[in-house]
N, CA, C and O atoms as a GROMACS GRO file, in nm:
protein
  596
    1MET      N    1  -1.442  11.853  -7.123
    1MET     CA    2  -1.351  11.880  -7.235
    1MET      C    3  -1.216  11.821  -7.191
    1MET      O    4  -1.170  11.838  -7.078
    2SER      N    5  -1.156  11.751  -7.286
    2SER     CA    6  -1.033  11.687  -7.259
    2SER      C    7  -0.916  11.792  -7.260
    2SER      O    8  -0.934  11.903  -7.311
    3LYS      N    9  -0.800  11.758  -7.206
    3LYS     CA   10  -0.689  11.849  -7.204
    3LYS      C   11  -0.638  11.884  -7.346
    3LYS      O   12  -0.601  11.998  -7.373
    4ASN      N   13  -0.638  11.788  -7.431
    4ASN     CA   14  -0.598  11.812  -7.572
    4ASN      C   15  -0.690  11.909  -7.641
    4ASN      O   16  -0.645  12.004  -7.704
    5LYS      N   17  -0.820  11.886  -7.629
    5LYS     CA   18  -0.925  11.976  -7.688
    5LYS      C   19  -0.914  12.115  -7.636
    5LYS      O   20  -0.929  12.213  -7.709
    6LEU      N   21  -0.886  12.125  -7.508
    6LEU     CA   22  -0.876  12.259  -7.440
    6LEU      C   23  -0.756  12.329  -7.496
    6LEU      O   24  -0.768  12.444  -7.539
    7SER      N   25  -0.640  12.266  -7.499
    7SER     CA   26  -0.519  12.326  -7.553
    7SER      C   27  -0.535  12.364  -7.702
    7SER      O   28  -0.490  12.471  -7.743
    8GLU      N   29  -0.596  12.281  -7.778
    8GLU     CA   30  -0.620  12.314  -7.923
    8GLU      C   31  -0.717  12.435  -7.927
    8GLU      O   32  -0.699  12.522  -8.013
    9LYS      N   33  -0.817  12.444  -7.841
    9LYS     CA   34  -0.912  12.559  -7.840
    9LYS      C   35  -0.836  12.685  -7.806
    9LYS      O   36  -0.857  12.790  -7.867
   10LEU      N   37  -0.750  12.674  -7.709
   10LEU     CA   38  -0.666  12.798  -7.666
   10LEU      C   39  -0.578  12.845  -7.785
   10LEU      O   40  -0.565  12.965  -7.807
   11LYS      N   41  -0.518  12.754  -7.859
   11LYS     CA   42  -0.432  12.792  -7.966
   11LYS      C   43  -0.518  12.854  -8.081
   11LYS      O   44  -0.478  12.954  -8.142
   12GLU      N   45  -0.634  12.794  -8.108
   12GLU     CA   46  -0.716  12.843  -8.216
   12GLU      C   47  -0.784  12.975  -8.184
   12GLU      O   48  -0.806  13.058  -8.273
   13GLY      N   49  -0.818  12.993  -8.057
   13GLY     CA   50  -0.890  13.116  -8.015
   13GLY      C   51  -1.039  13.087  -8.022
   13GLY      O   52  -1.081  12.978  -8.061
   14VAL      N   53  -1.118  13.185  -7.983
   14VAL     CA   54  -1.259  13.180  -7.983
   14VAL      C   55  -1.316  13.274  -8.086
   14VAL      O   56  -1.276  13.391  -8.094
   15SER      N   57  -1.407  13.225  -8.164
   15SER     CA   58  -1.468  13.319  -8.261
   15SER      C   59  -1.570  13.408  -8.201
   15SER      O   60  -1.622  13.381  -8.093
   16VAL      N   61  -1.600  13.512  -8.272
   16VAL     CA   62  -1.703  13.615  -8.227
   16VAL      C   63  -1.837  13.539  -8.217
   16VAL      O   64  -1.914  13.563  -8.124
   17GLN      N   65  -1.864  13.452  -8.308
   17GLN     CA   66  -1.995  13.385  -8.302
   17GLN      C   67  -2.006  13.296  -8.186
   17GLN      O   68  -2.114  13.285  -8.128
   18GLU      N   69  -1.898  13.229  -8.146
   18GLU     CA   70  -1.898  13.144  -8.024
   18GLU      C   71  -1.922  13.230  -7.902
   18GLU      O   72  -1.998  13.191  -7.814
   19LEU      N   73  -1.856  13.354  -7.894
   19LEU     CA   74  -1.881  13.438  -7.778
   19LEU      C   75  -2.024  13.488  -7.776
   19LEU      O   76  -2.085  13.496  -7.670
   20GLU      N   77  -2.079  13.522  -7.891
   20GLU     CA   78  -2.221  13.567  -7.893
   20GLU      C   79  -2.313  13.459  -7.854
   20GLU      O   80  -2.411  13.487  -7.786
   21ASP      N   81  -2.289  13.336  -7.894
   21ASP     CA   82  -2.378  13.223  -7.860
   21ASP      C   83  -2.367  13.198  -7.707
   21ASP      O   84  -2.466  13.169  -7.640
   22PHE      N   85  -2.246  13.210  -7.654
   22PHE     CA   86  -2.231  13.185  -7.514
   22PHE      C   87  -2.301  13.297  -7.429
   22PHE      O   88  -2.363  13.270  -7.326
   23ALA      N   89  -2.289  13.423  -7.477
   23ALA     CA   90  -2.350  13.535  -7.406
   23ALA      C   91  -2.499  13.527  -7.413
   23ALA      O   92  -2.566  13.565  -7.317
   24ARG      N   93  -2.559  13.477  -7.526
   24ARG     CA   94  -2.703  13.466  -7.534
   24ARG      C   95  -2.753  13.354  -7.442
   24ARG      O   96  -2.857  13.367  -7.378
   25LYS      N   97  -2.679  13.246  -7.438
   25LYS     CA   98  -2.716  13.130  -7.361
   25LYS      C   99  -2.705  13.163  -7.207
   25LYS      O  100  -2.792  13.122  -7.130
   26HIS      N  101  -2.603  13.234  -7.165
   26HIS     CA  102  -2.580  13.263  -7.025
   26HIS      C  103  -2.583  13.411  -7.001
   26HIS      O  104  -2.489  13.463  -6.941
   27SER      N  105  -2.685  13.483  -7.044
   27SER     CA  106  -2.690  13.625  -7.041
   27SER      C  107  -2.698  13.673  -6.892
   27SER      O  108  -2.631  13.771  -6.858
   28THR      N  109  -2.774  13.609  -6.805
   28THR     CA  110  -2.784  13.646  -6.672
   28THR      C  111  -2.647  13.641  -6.602
   28THR      O  112  -2.607  13.734  -6.533
   29GLU      N  113  -2.575  13.528  -6.623
   29GLU     CA  114  -2.447  13.513  -6.559
   29GLU      C  115  -2.350  13.609  -6.613
   29GLU      O  116  -2.269  13.660  -6.536
   30VAL      N  117  -2.350  13.642  -6.748
   30VAL     CA  118  -2.260  13.740  -6.803
   30VAL      C  119  -2.286  13.881  -6.735
   30VAL      O  120  -2.193  13.950  -6.693
   31PHE      N  121  -2.413  13.916  -6.728
   31PHE     CA  122  -2.439  14.051  -6.670
   31PHE      C  123  -2.398  14.051  -6.523
   31PHE      O  124  -2.349  14.154  -6.475
   32THR      N  125  -2.416  13.944  -6.450
   32THR     CA  126  -2.377  13.940  -6.310
   32THR      C  127  -2.225  13.948  -6.299
   32THR      O  128  -2.176  14.016  -6.209
   33VAL      N  129  -2.149  13.885  -6.382
   33VAL     CA  130  -2.002  13.904  -6.378
   33VAL      C  131  -1.956  14.039  -6.412
   33VAL      O  132  -1.866  14.096  -6.349
   34LEU      N  133  -2.021  14.093  -6.515
   34LEU     CA  134  -1.986  14.235  -6.557
   34LEU      C  135  -2.024  14.335  -6.440
   34LEU      O  136  -1.952  14.431  -6.412
   35ALA      N  137  -2.139  14.307  -6.376
   35ALA     CA  138  -2.174  14.396  -6.262
   35ALA      C  139  -2.082  14.387  -6.151
   35ALA      O  140  -2.052  14.488  -6.087
   36LEU      N  141  -2.032  14.262  -6.122
   36LEU     CA  142  -1.938  14.251  -6.010
   36LEU      C  143  -1.801  14.323  -6.042
   36LEU      O  144  -1.742  14.390  -5.958
   37ILE      N  145  -1.759  14.305  -6.165
   37ILE     CA  146  -1.630  14.372  -6.200
   37ILE      C  147  -1.649  14.527  -6.197
   37ILE      O  148  -1.563  14.598  -6.144
   38ILE      N  149  -1.758  14.579  -6.251
   38ILE     CA  150  -1.784  14.719  -6.253
   38ILE      C  151  -1.802  14.771  -6.103
   38ILE      O  152  -1.749  14.875  -6.065
   39GLY      N  153  -1.877  14.693  -6.025
   39GLY     CA  154  -1.901  14.730  -5.887
   39GLY      C  155  -1.773  14.732  -5.808
   39GLY      O  156  -1.753  14.821  -5.726
   40ALA      N  157  -1.685  14.638  -5.832
   40ALA     CA  158  -1.553  14.638  -5.764
   40ALA      C  159  -1.475  14.754  -5.799
   40ALA      O  160  -1.414  14.814  -5.710
   41ILE      N  161  -1.469  14.794  -5.927
   41ILE     CA  162  -1.397  14.908  -5.974
   41ILE      C  163  -1.454  15.039  -5.915
   41ILE      O  164  -1.382  15.129  -5.873
   42SER      N  165  -1.588  15.044  -5.917
   42SER     CA  166  -1.652  15.163  -5.867
   42SER      C  167  -1.626  15.182  -5.718
   42SER      O  168  -1.610  15.295  -5.671
   43SER      N  169  -1.623  15.069  -5.644
   43SER     CA  170  -1.592  15.075  -5.500
   43SER      C  171  -1.448  15.115  -5.475
   43SER      O  172  -1.419  15.202  -5.392
   44ILE      N  173  -1.360  15.051  -5.546
   44ILE     CA  174  -1.219  15.074  -5.523
   44ILE      C  175  -1.176  15.218  -5.543
   44ILE      O  176  -1.101  15.276  -5.464
   45PHE      N  177  -1.228  15.274  -5.655
   45PHE     CA  178  -1.189  15.406  -5.688
   45PHE      C  179  -1.288  15.519  -5.641
   45PHE      O  180  -1.284  15.631  -5.692
   46ASN      N  181  -1.377  15.484  -5.541
   46ASN     CA  182  -1.464  15.579  -5.485
   46ASN      C  183  -1.546  15.663  -5.580
   46ASN      O  184  -1.563  15.783  -5.561
   47PHE      N  185  -1.596  15.597  -5.685
   47PHE     CA  186  -1.675  15.669  -5.786
   47PHE      C  187  -1.795  15.740  -5.716
   47PHE      O  188  -1.815  15.860  -5.728
   48PHE      N  189  -1.872  15.659  -5.642
   48PHE     CA  190  -1.989  15.720  -5.576
   48PHE      C  191  -1.994  15.681  -5.424
   48PHE      O  192  -2.032  15.761  -5.339
   49THR      N  193  -1.957  15.561  -5.397
   49THR     CA  194  -1.936  15.513  -5.258
   49THR      C  195  -1.802  15.440  -5.251
   49THR      O  196  -1.752  15.387  -5.350
   50GLY      N  197  -1.748  15.440  -5.135
   50GLY     CA  198  -1.618  15.374  -5.117
   50GLY      C  199  -1.626  15.229  -5.081
   50GLY      O  200  -1.734  15.171  -5.067
   51PRO      N  201  -1.505  15.168  -5.066
   51PRO     CA  202  -1.507  15.027  -5.031
   51PRO      C  203  -1.550  14.995  -4.898
   51PRO      O  204  -1.578  14.878  -4.871
   52SER      N  205  -1.558  15.093  -4.805
   52SER     CA  206  -1.598  15.067  -4.673
   52SER      C  207  -1.749  15.024  -4.666
   52SER      O  208  -1.786  14.934  -4.590
   53TRP      N  209  -1.830  15.088  -4.744
   53TRP     CA  210  -1.974  15.053  -4.756
   53TRP      C  211  -1.990  14.910  -4.817
   53TRP      O  212  -2.073  14.830  -4.774
   54THR      N  213  -1.907  14.884  -4.917
   54THR     CA  214  -1.913  14.754  -4.980
   54THR      C  215  -1.872  14.645  -4.882
   54THR      O  216  -1.938  14.542  -4.874
   55ILE      N  217  -1.770  14.666  -4.810
   55ILE     CA  218  -1.728  14.566  -4.715
   55ILE      C  219  -1.829  14.548  -4.602
   55ILE      O  220  -1.856  14.436  -4.559
   56LEU      N  221  -1.886  14.661  -4.554
   56LEU     CA  222  -1.987  14.651  -4.449
   56LEU      C  223  -2.110  14.574  -4.500
   56LEU      O  224  -2.159  14.486  -4.429
   57PHE      N  225  -2.158  14.604  -4.617
   57PHE     CA  226  -2.281  14.534  -4.666
   57PHE      C  227  -2.255  14.384  -4.697
   57PHE      O  228  -2.339  14.298  -4.672
   58THR      N  229  -2.137  14.358  -4.751
   58THR     CA  230  -2.104  14.214  -4.774
   58THR      C  231  -2.097  14.138  -4.646
   58THR      O  232  -2.141  14.023  -4.641
   59THR      N  233  -2.040  14.199  -4.538
   59THR     CA  234  -2.034  14.136  -4.405
   59THR      C  235  -2.170  14.116  -4.345
   59THR      O  236  -2.203  14.009  -4.294
   60LEU      N  237  -2.250  14.225  -4.352
   60LEU     CA  238  -2.388  14.220  -4.300
   60LEU      C  239  -2.465  14.110  -4.367
   60LEU      O  240  -2.536  14.034  -4.301
   61GLY      N  241  -2.452  14.101  -4.503
   61GLY     CA  242  -2.525  14.004  -4.579
   61GLY      C  243  -2.477  13.861  -4.542
   61GLY      O  244  -2.560  13.770  -4.535
   62ALA      N  245  -2.349  13.841  -4.518
   62ALA     CA  246  -2.305  13.708  -4.476
   62ALA      C  247  -2.354  13.676  -4.337
   62ALA      O  248  -2.395  13.563  -4.311
   63ILE      N  249  -2.352  13.774  -4.246
   63ILE     CA  250  -2.398  13.747  -4.112
   63ILE      C  251  -2.546  13.712  -4.110
   63ILE      O  252  -2.588  13.622  -4.037
   64LEU      N  253  -2.628  13.785  -4.192
   64LEU     CA  254  -2.767  13.760  -4.199
   64LEU      C  255  -2.794  13.615  -4.262
   64LEU      O  256  -2.883  13.541  -4.219
   65GLY      N  257  -2.712  13.583  -4.364
   65GLY     CA  258  -2.725  13.450  -4.426
   65GLY      C  259  -2.684  13.337  -4.340
   65GLY      O  260  -2.731  13.224  -4.356
   66ILE      N  261  -2.589  13.367  -4.244
   66ILE     CA  262  -2.546  13.259  -4.152
   66ILE      C  263  -2.647  13.242  -4.038
   66ILE      O  264  -2.677  13.128  -4.002
   67PHE      N  265  -2.702  13.350  -3.980
   67PHE     CA  266  -2.790  13.343  -3.872
   67PHE      C  267  -2.936  13.304  -3.908
   67PHE      O  268  -3.006  13.238  -3.831
   68PHE      N  269  -2.977  13.348  -4.029
   68PHE     CA  270  -3.112  13.322  -4.075
   68PHE      C  271  -3.112  13.257  -4.215
   68PHE      O  272  -3.163  13.316  -4.311
   69PRO      N  273  -3.055  13.136  -4.225
   69PRO     CA  274  -3.041  13.084  -4.358
   69PRO      C  275  -3.175  13.048  -4.432
   69PRO      O  276  -3.185  13.067  -4.553
   70ALA      N  277  -3.272  12.999  -4.361
   70ALA     CA  278  -3.395  12.956  -4.429
   70ALA      C  279  -3.468  13.079  -4.487
   70ALA      O  280  -3.498  13.076  -4.607
   71PRO      N  281  -3.500  13.185  -4.415
   71PRO     CA  282  -3.565  13.301  -4.477
   71PRO      C  283  -3.485  13.370  -4.591
   71PRO      O  284  -3.540  13.408  -4.695
   72VAL      N  285  -3.357  13.382  -4.565
   72VAL     CA  286  -3.271  13.443  -4.665
   72VAL      C  287  -3.269  13.358  -4.792
   72VAL      O  288  -3.279  13.410  -4.903
   73GLU      N  289  -3.256  13.227  -4.773
   73GLU     CA  290  -3.256  13.137  -4.893
   73GLU      C  291  -3.386  13.147  -4.968
   73GLU      O  292  -3.384  13.148  -5.091
   74ARG      N  293  -3.500  13.155  -4.902
   74ARG     CA  294  -3.629  13.167  -4.964
   74ARG      C  295  -3.638  13.299  -5.044
   74ARG      O  296  -3.685  13.303  -5.157
   75GLY      N  297  -3.588  13.409  -4.977
   75GLY     CA  298  -3.596  13.535  -5.047
   75GLY      C  299  -3.501  13.537  -5.177
   75GLY      O  300  -3.538  13.592  -5.281
   76LEU      N  301  -3.384  13.476  -5.164
   76LEU     CA  302  -3.294  13.481  -5.275
   76LEU      C  303  -3.351  13.385  -5.392
   76LEU      O  304  -3.337  13.413  -5.511
   77LYS      N  305  -3.413  13.274  -5.347
   77LYS     CA  306  -3.475  13.184  -5.445
   77LYS      C  307  -3.584  13.263  -5.523
   77LYS      O  308  -3.587  13.259  -5.646
   78GLN      N  309  -3.669  13.333  -5.453
   78GLN     CA  310  -3.769  13.417  -5.519
   78GLN      C  311  -3.712  13.518  -5.611
   78GLN      O  312  -3.767  13.541  -5.719
   79LEU      N  313  -3.597  13.583  -5.570
   79LEU     CA  314  -3.538  13.685  -5.655
   79LEU      C  315  -3.483  13.620  -5.781
   79LEU      O  316  -3.504  13.672  -5.891
   80TYR      N  317  -3.412  13.506  -5.768
   80TYR     CA  318  -3.352  13.442  -5.885
   80TYR      C  319  -3.456  13.368  -5.972
   80TYR      O  320  -3.439  13.360  -6.093
   81ASP      N  321  -3.561  13.315  -5.911
   81ASP     CA  322  -3.666  13.260  -5.988
   81ASP      C  323  -3.735  13.364  -6.075
   81ASP      O  324  -3.769  13.340  -6.191
   82PHE      N  325  -3.756  13.482  -6.014
   82PHE     CA  326  -3.816  13.596  -6.088
   82PHE      C  327  -3.730  13.634  -6.203
   82PHE      O  328  -3.782  13.658  -6.312
   83THR      N  329  -3.591  13.640  -6.185
   83THR     CA  330  -3.502  13.680  -6.285
   83THR      C  331  -3.494  13.577  -6.399
   83THR      O  332  -3.498  13.615  -6.516
   84PHE      N  333  -3.484  13.453  -6.367
   84PHE     CA  334  -3.468  13.348  -6.471
   84PHE      C  335  -3.597  13.314  -6.548
   84PHE      O  336  -3.592  13.263  -6.659
   85LYS      N  337  -3.712  13.343  -6.487
   85LYS     CA  338  -3.839  13.313  -6.555
   85LYS      C  339  -3.884  13.424  -6.653
   85LYS      O  340  -3.988  13.411  -6.718
   86GLN      N  341  -3.809  13.526  -6.662
   86GLN     CA  342  -3.846  13.637  -6.749
   86GLN      C  343  -3.805  13.608  -6.901
   86GLN      O  344  -3.721  13.522  -6.929
   87GLU      N  345  -3.865  13.680  -6.987
   87GLU     CA  346  -3.822  13.669  -7.130
   87GLU      C  347  -3.680  13.726  -7.142
   87GLU      O  348  -3.631  13.799  -7.056
   88LYS      N  349  -3.617  13.690  -7.252
   88LYS     CA  350  -3.479  13.728  -7.277
   88LYS      C  351  -3.463  13.888  -7.271
   88LYS      O  352  -3.368  13.941  -7.213
   89SER      N  353  -3.558  13.955  -7.331
   89SER     CA  354  -3.546  14.101  -7.337
   89SER      C  355  -3.558  14.159  -7.196
   89SER      O  356  -3.488  14.255  -7.162
   90THR      N  357  -3.644  14.104  -7.115
   90THR     CA  358  -3.659  14.150  -6.973
   90THR      C  359  -3.531  14.118  -6.892
   90THR      O  360  -3.487  14.195  -6.807
   91GLN      N  361  -3.475  13.999  -6.923
   91GLN     CA  362  -3.345  13.963  -6.855
   91GLN      C  363  -3.243  14.059  -6.888
   91GLN      O  364  -3.165  14.096  -6.800
   92MET      N  365  -3.234  14.106  -7.016
   92MET     CA  366  -3.134  14.204  -7.062
   92MET      C  367  -3.157  14.336  -6.989
   92MET      O  368  -3.059  14.400  -6.951
   93ILE      N  369  -3.277  14.379  -6.967
   93ILE     CA  370  -3.307  14.501  -6.896
   93ILE      C  371  -3.269  14.489  -6.753
   93ILE      O  372  -3.207  14.579  -6.696
   94LEU      N  373  -3.308  14.373  -6.691
   94LEU     CA  374  -3.259  14.349  -6.549
   94LEU      C  375  -3.114  14.348  -6.538
   94LEU      O  376  -3.060  14.396  -6.438
   95GLY      N  377  -3.042  14.292  -6.642
   95GLY     CA  378  -2.900  14.294  -6.636
   95GLY      C  379  -2.842  14.433  -6.639
   95GLY      O  380  -2.746  14.466  -6.568
   96ALA      N  381  -2.907  14.516  -6.727
   96ALA     CA  382  -2.855  14.657  -6.743
   96ALA      C  383  -2.880  14.734  -6.612
   96ALA      O  384  -2.797  14.816  -6.572
   97VAL      N  385  -2.991  14.708  -6.547
   97VAL     CA  386  -3.021  14.765  -6.414
   97VAL      C  387  -2.921  14.718  -6.317
   97VAL      O  388  -2.876  14.798  -6.236
   98LYS      N  389  -2.881  14.596  -6.317
   98LYS     CA  390  -2.781  14.538  -6.229
   98LYS      C  391  -2.644  14.616  -6.246
   98LYS      O  392  -2.574  14.648  -6.150
   99ILE      N  393  -2.612  14.643  -6.375
   99ILE     CA  394  -2.487  14.715  -6.402
   99ILE      C  395  -2.497  14.861  -6.348
   99ILE      O  396  -2.401  14.913  -6.291
  100VAL      N  397  -2.609  14.924  -6.366
  100VAL     CA  398  -2.627  15.058  -6.315
  100VAL      C  399  -2.615  15.060  -6.163
  100VAL      O  400  -2.548  15.146  -6.106
  101ILE      N  401  -2.681  14.965  -6.100
  101ILE     CA  402  -2.665  14.952  -5.953
  101ILE      C  403  -2.517  14.936  -5.914
  101ILE      O  404  -2.469  14.998  -5.819
  102ALA      N  405  -2.445  14.850  -5.993
  102ALA     CA  406  -2.302  14.825  -5.967
  102ALA      C  407  -2.220  14.957  -5.976
  102ALA      O  408  -2.125  14.976  -5.901
  103ILE      N  409  -2.259  15.045  -6.066
  103ILE     CA  410  -2.182  15.168  -6.079
  103ILE      C  411  -2.214  15.262  -5.969
  103ILE      O  412  -2.121  15.317  -5.910
  104PHE      N  413  -2.342  15.287  -5.935
  104PHE     CA  414  -2.382  15.391  -5.846
  104PHE      C  415  -2.387  15.348  -5.694
  104PHE      O  416  -2.348  15.422  -5.604
  105ILE      N  417  -2.438  15.225  -5.674
  105ILE     CA  418  -2.451  15.182  -5.537
  105ILE      C  419  -2.409  15.034  -5.528
  105ILE      O  420  -2.490  14.945  -5.505
  106PRO      N  421  -2.283  15.013  -5.548
  106PRO     CA  422  -2.226  14.875  -5.555
  106PRO      C  423  -2.243  14.792  -5.423
  106PRO      O  424  -2.242  14.669  -5.422
  107PHE      N  425  -2.258  14.866  -5.314
  107PHE     CA  426  -2.274  14.791  -5.187
  107PHE      C  427  -2.402  14.717  -5.180
  107PHE      O  428  -2.411  14.624  -5.100
  108ILE      N  429  -2.503  14.750  -5.257
  108ILE     CA  430  -2.628  14.664  -5.267
  108ILE      C  431  -2.596  14.531  -5.333
  108ILE      O  432  -2.633  14.426  -5.282
  109LEU      N  433  -2.526  14.537  -5.447
  109LEU     CA  434  -2.483  14.416  -5.518
  109LEU      C  435  -2.401  14.327  -5.430
  109LEU      O  436  -2.422  14.205  -5.427
  110PHE      N  437  -2.305  14.385  -5.356
  110PHE     CA  438  -2.221  14.305  -5.273
  110PHE      C  439  -2.293  14.257  -5.144
  110PHE      O  440  -2.254  14.157  -5.085
  111GLY      N  441  -2.395  14.329  -5.105
  111GLY     CA  442  -2.477  14.275  -4.994
  111GLY      C  443  -2.547  14.153  -5.029
  111GLY      O  444  -2.559  14.062  -4.946
  112ILE      N  445  -2.597  14.144  -5.155
  112ILE     CA  446  -2.661  14.023  -5.201
  112ILE      C  447  -2.554  13.908  -5.217
  112ILE      O  448  -2.586  13.792  -5.195
  113ILE      N  449  -2.438  13.942  -5.252
  113ILE     CA  450  -2.330  13.842  -5.264
  113ILE      C  451  -2.300  13.788  -5.118
  113ILE      O  452  -2.274  13.669  -5.097
  114GLY      N  453  -2.306  13.881  -5.024
  114GLY     CA  454  -2.281  13.833  -4.885
  114GLY      C  455  -2.396  13.745  -4.835
  114GLY      O  456  -2.372  13.653  -4.758
  115LEU      N  457  -2.520  13.771  -4.877
  115LEU     CA  458  -2.629  13.680  -4.839
  115LEU      C  459  -2.609  13.547  -4.902
  115LEU      O  460  -2.635  13.445  -4.839
  116LEU      N  461  -2.563  13.546  -5.024
  116LEU     CA  462  -2.535  13.412  -5.088
  116LEU      C  463  -2.424  13.340  -5.019
  116LEU      O  464  -2.430  13.218  -5.002
  117ALA      N  465  -2.322  13.414  -4.979
  117ALA     CA  466  -2.215  13.349  -4.911
  117ALA      C  467  -2.254  13.293  -4.771
  117ALA      O  468  -2.206  13.187  -4.731
  118GLY      N  469  -2.340  13.364  -4.699
  118GLY     CA  470  -2.393  13.318  -4.573
  118GLY      C  471  -2.475  13.190  -4.584
  118GLY      O  472  -2.462  13.099  -4.502
  119THR      N  473  -2.562  13.184  -4.689
  119THR     CA  474  -2.647  13.068  -4.709
  119THR      C  475  -2.561  12.950  -4.757
  119THR      O  476  -2.584  12.836  -4.716
  120SER      N  477  -2.462  12.978  -4.844
  120SER     CA  478  -2.379  12.867  -4.886
  120SER      C  479  -2.290  12.817  -4.776
  120SER      O  480  -2.248  12.701  -4.780
  121TYR      N  481  -2.261  12.896  -4.680
  121TYR     CA  482  -2.188  12.844  -4.557
  121TYR      C  483  -2.270  12.734  -4.498
  121TYR      O  484  -2.215  12.628  -4.469
  122HIS      N  485  -2.395  12.750  -4.478
  122HIS     CA  486  -2.479  12.646  -4.422
  122HIS      C  487  -2.488  12.525  -4.513
  122HIS      O  488  -2.488  12.411  -4.465
  123TYR      N  489  -2.495  12.545  -4.639
  123TYR     CA  490  -2.512  12.439  -4.732
  123TYR      C  491  -2.382  12.348  -4.723
  123TYR      O  492  -2.392  12.226  -4.716
  124TYR      N  493  -2.262  12.410  -4.724
  124TYR     CA  494  -2.144  12.331  -4.730
  124TYR      C  495  -2.110  12.267  -4.597
  124TYR      O  496  -2.056  12.156  -4.592
  125THR      N  497  -2.142  12.338  -4.487
  125THR     CA  498  -2.115  12.281  -4.356
  125THR      C  499  -2.206  12.165  -4.335
  125THR      O  500  -2.159  12.065  -4.279
  126ARG      N  501  -2.338  12.166  -4.375
  126ARG     CA  502  -2.426  12.054  -4.360
  126ARG      C  503  -2.376  11.934  -4.453
  126ARG      O  504  -2.378  11.817  -4.413
  127ARG      N  505  -2.336  11.967  -4.565
  127ARG     CA  506  -2.284  11.871  -4.655
  127ARG      C  507  -2.161  11.795  -4.597
  127ARG      O  508  -2.151  11.673  -4.603
  128ALA      N  509  -2.071  11.874  -4.541
  128ALA     CA  510  -1.953  11.815  -4.479
  128ALA      C  511  -1.985  11.726  -4.362
  128ALA      O  512  -1.928  11.619  -4.345
  129GLN      N  513  -2.083  11.776  -4.280
  129GLN     CA  514  -2.124  11.696  -4.167
  129GLN      C  515  -2.189  11.566  -4.211
  129GLN      O  516  -2.170  11.463  -4.146
  130ALA      N  517  -2.267  11.567  -4.321
  130ALA     CA  518  -2.333  11.447  -4.366
  130ALA      C  519  -2.229  11.345  -4.420
  130ALA      O  520  -2.242  11.224  -4.399
  131THR      N  521  -2.128  11.395  -4.490
  131THR     CA  522  -2.022  11.304  -4.537
  131THR      C  523  -1.945  11.246  -4.423
  131THR      O  524  -1.907  11.129  -4.428
  132THR      N  525  -1.921  11.325  -4.319
  132THR     CA  526  -1.841  11.276  -4.207
  132THR      C  527  -1.925  11.169  -4.135
  132THR      O  528  -1.872  11.068  -4.089
  133GLU      N  529  -2.055  11.194  -4.125
  133GLU     CA  530  -2.135  11.094  -4.047
  133GLU      C  531  -2.142  10.964  -4.128
  133GLU      O  532  -2.157  10.857  -4.069
  134MET      N  533  -2.133  10.970  -4.254
  134MET     CA  534  -2.140  10.844  -4.342
  134MET      C  535  -2.022  10.757  -4.324
  134MET      O  536  -2.033  10.634  -4.325
  135LYS      N  537  -1.907  10.819  -4.308
  135LYS     CA  538  -1.783  10.746  -4.292
  135LYS      C  539  -1.784  10.663  -4.162
  135LYS      O  540  -1.827  10.709  -4.056
  136GLN      N  541  -1.736  10.540  -4.176
  136GLN     CA  542  -1.729  10.460  -4.059
  136GLN      C  543  -1.604  10.495  -3.982
  136GLN      O  544  -1.497  10.514  -4.041
  137PRO      N  545  -1.617  10.503  -3.844
  137PRO     CA  546  -1.500  10.530  -3.763
  137PRO      C  547  -1.394  10.418  -3.775
  137PRO      O  548  -1.427  10.300  -3.794
  138HIS      N  549  -1.273  10.455  -3.765
  138HIS     CA  550  -1.164  10.354  -3.777
  138HIS      C  551  -1.165  10.265  -3.654
  138HIS      O  552  -1.171  10.312  -3.540
  139GLN      N  553  -1.158  10.137  -3.681
  139GLN     CA  554  -1.156  10.045  -3.573
  139GLN      C  555  -1.010   9.997  -3.547
  139GLN      O  556  -0.942   9.956  -3.641
  140HIS      N  557  -0.965  10.002  -3.431
  140HIS     CA  558  -0.827   9.962  -3.406
  140HIS      C  559  -0.829   9.810  -3.367
  140HIS      O  560  -0.904   9.766  -3.280
  141HIS      N  561  -0.742   9.737  -3.436
  141HIS     CA  562  -0.734   9.596  -3.412
  141HIS      C  563  -0.609   9.575  -3.329
  141HIS      O  564  -0.499   9.614  -3.370
  142HIS      N  565  -0.623   9.514  -3.213
  142HIS     CA  566  -0.504   9.487  -3.128
  142HIS      C  567  -0.475   9.336  -3.123
  142HIS      O  568  -0.564   9.253  -3.109
  143LYS      N  569  -0.352   9.306  -3.134
  143LYS     CA  570  -0.321   9.165  -3.124
  143LYS      C  571  -0.275   9.128  -2.985
  143LYS      O  572  -0.179   9.184  -2.933
  144GLY      N  573  -0.340   9.038  -2.928
  144GLY     CA  574  -0.303   8.984  -2.800
  144GLY      C  575  -0.293   9.086  -2.690
  144GLY      O  576  -0.382   9.169  -2.674
  145ASP      N  577  -0.184   9.081  -2.612
  145ASP     CA  578  -0.167   9.164  -2.493
  145ASP      C  579  -0.074   9.279  -2.524
  145ASP      O  580  -0.008   9.328  -2.432
  146GLU      N  581  -0.064   9.323  -2.647
  146GLU     CA  582   0.025   9.434  -2.679
  146GLU      C  583  -0.030   9.562  -2.618
  146GLU      O  584  -0.151   9.585  -2.619
  147GLU      N  585   0.060   9.644  -2.566
  147GLU     CA  586   0.013   9.774  -2.511
  147GLU      C  587   0.027   9.880  -2.621
  147GLU      O  588   0.121   9.877  -2.700
  148HIS      N  589  -0.063   9.965  -2.623
  148HIS     CA  590  -0.060  10.086  -2.717
  148HIS      C  591  -0.086  10.209  -2.643
  148HIS      O  592  -0.162  10.208  -2.547
  149ASP      N  593  -0.027  10.319  -2.682
  149ASP     CA  594  -0.046  10.446  -2.625
  149ASP      C  595  -0.169  10.516  -2.685
  149ASP      O  596  -0.200  10.628  -2.646
   0.00000   0.00000   0.00000
């Protein structure tokens, strides 16, 4: 979307129909974002568990994702394949369950986020290493007998 179209859209606003269409098309993502927001609020204000459990499980998930990227990635792939291959009504039920988990035991949700963070750490470091290896090292050209430090 160009900058002019974006600024026009911001001025016009978004219709209810556009919001509904977006939510239908991206229902899993919408439920995940809502669950994260609700889970963060639940953790911050100690509704059922405090932020210490959330931080602990996020950290443990990231550590597991970093040390065991292949099995964690396989497990997460199975989880998300299961979620996305369901009918829309089942996806809505799973989204509601995710929100309930976010309210009562948010550290579970953030533990999964930690697993995602750990596996993405490996993805991005491998990608950075591959792009570094592709680049040719700089060759220094010296003229004659000039000395260089």
